[in-house]
N, C-alpha and C positions, 0 to 999 in steps of 0.2 A: 145468343148469350142468355143464360137462364136468369130470371129475376132473382133478386136477393131475398132469401127466405125469411130473414129476420124482420123485414119491413113488409107489412101487408097492405099499405096504402093509407091515405088519409080518409077517415070515414066521411060520409056526406054531412054529418053534423058539424064537422070542422068549418065548412063553408057556411052552413046555416048559422053557427054561432057568430062568425065574423059579420055576417049580414045583419043579424039582430043587434050586435054591439054597435054597428054604425048608426042604427036608429035609436039606440038607447044608451048613448055614451055618457053615463053618469055613474058615480061611485056607488050609489045605493043599488042600482040595477046589477052592476058587476059583482058587488059583494054577495048578493043573494045567489049568484050563479058561479061562484069561484070554483066549486067542485066540478061543475060542468065544463068550465074552461080548462081545468086540469085534464079531465078525461077526453074532451073533444079536440083540444088543440095541443096541449103540451105533451101528453103521452105519445101520440103518433109523431109529433115533431122530434122528440128525442130518438125514437126508433129511426126516423128518416136521417137524422144527423149521422148516426153510426153507419147506417147502410150506404148512404151517399158518400160519406167521408172515405170509407174503405174503397169504394169504387173509384173515387177521384184520385186516390193514391196510385192507381194504374196510369193515370195521366201524368201526375206530378207527385213523386214519392215523398216530397217534403211537405205536402198539404197537412195542415193542422186543423183539428176540430174537437169539440167537446160538447156533449149533451148536457153538461152540468151548468150550474149558475155561473153567469158572466162568461159563458163559453160561446158556442155558435149561435144560439137562439137569442135574438134581440128582445129586450124587455118590452112588455106591452104598455108600460106606464110612460106617458109623455112628460117631457120637461116643459112645463108651461110658464116658467119664471119670466122669460123674455119673449113670449109669443102672444100675439093678440087672440089666438085660438086657445081657449082655456079648457077644451074638452080633455078629460084626464087620460084617455086611453087611445093607443093606436088601433086602427081597425084593420090591421094586416098582420101577417105572420112573416117575419124576416129571418133568414138563416144564412150564416156566412161561414165559408171554409177558406182559410187564409194560409199563406206561406211566408215565413220569415220569422226572425227572432224578436222583432219589435212588436209594439201594440198591434192588435188585429186590424184596427181601422187605419193604420198606417202601412199596411201590407197588402200586396196584391192577392186576389183570391177569387172565389166563385160565389155568387149570391143567388139565393132562391127567395121568392116573394109571392105570397098569395094575398090578393086583395080583391075579393069578389066584385065583378066577374072575371078578373084578370089574373093570369099567371105571368110573372116577370122573372127572367133569368139574366144574370150579368157576369162579366168576367173582367177583372182589372182593378183599378184603384179609383174610388169615387172622388176623393179629394187628396191632393198632394200636401204633405207637410211643407213648410218653407224650405228646410234643408233639401228635401227630395226634389222640390220644384226647381231649385237651382241646378241640381245634378241632372235632372230631366232635360232642362233647356240646353245644357252643354252637350248632352247626348244627341238631341234632335238636330243641333247645329253641326254635329260631326259629319264629315263626308261619307263615312261608312254607316254609322248607326242610325242617322236620320232617315236616309233613303230606305234602309232595312225596315224601320218602323212604319214608314209611309206605305211600303209594299204590303206589310202585314195588315195594316188597317184597311187598305184598299180591298184586299182579298175578302176580309170579313164583311165589309160594307156591301160587297157585290152579292153576298149570299141572301136569298129571299128571306125577309123578316128580320134581318140583323142590322144593327146600327152601331156607329161609333159615336160616343158621347163624352162630355166633359169639357167642351169649349166654354171658356169663362171670360176671355179678354177680347177687346175690340181691335187691338193693334199688336203686331209682333213687337216684343220688347226690344229696345235699342241695344246695339252691340252684338247682335247675332246675325250671321249670314248663312242660313241653312240652304240646302239644295231646294230648288223651287217646289218640288213635290212634297218636301217635308215642312215648308214654312207654315202651313195652316196648323200643324201640330203644336207650334209655339203659342197658339191662342188658348191652349188647354191649361186648366188648373187641376184637372184630374183626367184620367183616360180609362175608359171602360167600354167593352162591347155589350150590347143589350139585345135581348129578344123578348117580345111581348105578344101574348095571344090570349084568347079566351081559355078559361080553365078547361083542360081536356079530361076525357073520361079516364085516362091513365092516372089521374090524381088519386083515384080511389082504389088503386091496385098496386101490386109490387112492380108493375111495368113502369111506374113513374121514374124509377131509378135509371132505366135504360133511356127513357124519354128525355130526361134532363142531361144524362151523360152525353148523348149524341150532340146536343147543342153546346155543352161545355167544351167538347172536343174542338168545335169550330173556333172557340175563344182562346184555346190553349196557347197559340203562338204569341198573342198579345200578352197574356199572363207571363209567359216565359221571358219575354223581352223585359218586362218590368221587374221581374224577380232578378234577372241577371244584372240589371242596373242597380237594384237595391243591394245586391251582394258584392258590388264593386268589381264585376267581371269586365266592365268596359274600360278601355284605356283612354280616359278623357281627363 
C-alpha cells in the first residue's frame, strides 16, 4: 500500500519539543516558544489527523475526525484545578478518532499518543459513562454477546505487544451471571486494547500511517463490538 502523500511524517523537532517541554513545564517557557509549538507539533498533527482519519475509514466508514479546534487533537493545557500536580502543560501529543453521534470521549475509537520515548496506540473506550456501563454489563452477562466479547479480547491479548485494559473493580457486580470466560470483563469500567513501544523511525515519514493502521486493524473487532452496543444492535 502506498503511503499517504498528504502526510510527510512528524519532524524530529516534534519529539525534541515534547522532551524540552517535559524539562521546562512552565508558562513563561512555553509562551516564548508558542510559534515553535505550532510549527513542530500542531501543523504535522493536523496533517496526520486527516491522513490517518481517511485511512481508518477503510476499517470503519463511520469514523469521525477533525483537525480543527476541539476536534481530534487533545489540548496541551492541563486542568490543574483538582490535581496536586500544578504543571500547566501535558508533555504528550494525543489524537483521537471516534465513531458515534455522542461526545467523542463517550464513543469508541482509535487513539494515538506520543510521549517521548514512547508511542502508544489504543482502540476502544477509555471510560464508560454510567448509562453505557449498565448496558455493557447486560451485554457481558448475555449468553451470546459476553462470550463473543471474551473471544475478541482473548485474540487481541494473545498478539505480541497488545494488551486489554480498563479493569477498574475488585468484584463482579451482584445480579449478573455471565459465562465463566466473560466474568472478568464485568470488572471493567472501560475497555480498550493497547499497544506501546519505543518511538519508531516511521514516525518521521509517511510510513507512519501504515505502521499505525496495521495495529489498529488488530483492535478493530473490539471497537466494532463496542460500537454495535452503543448503536443498540444487541438484543439485551
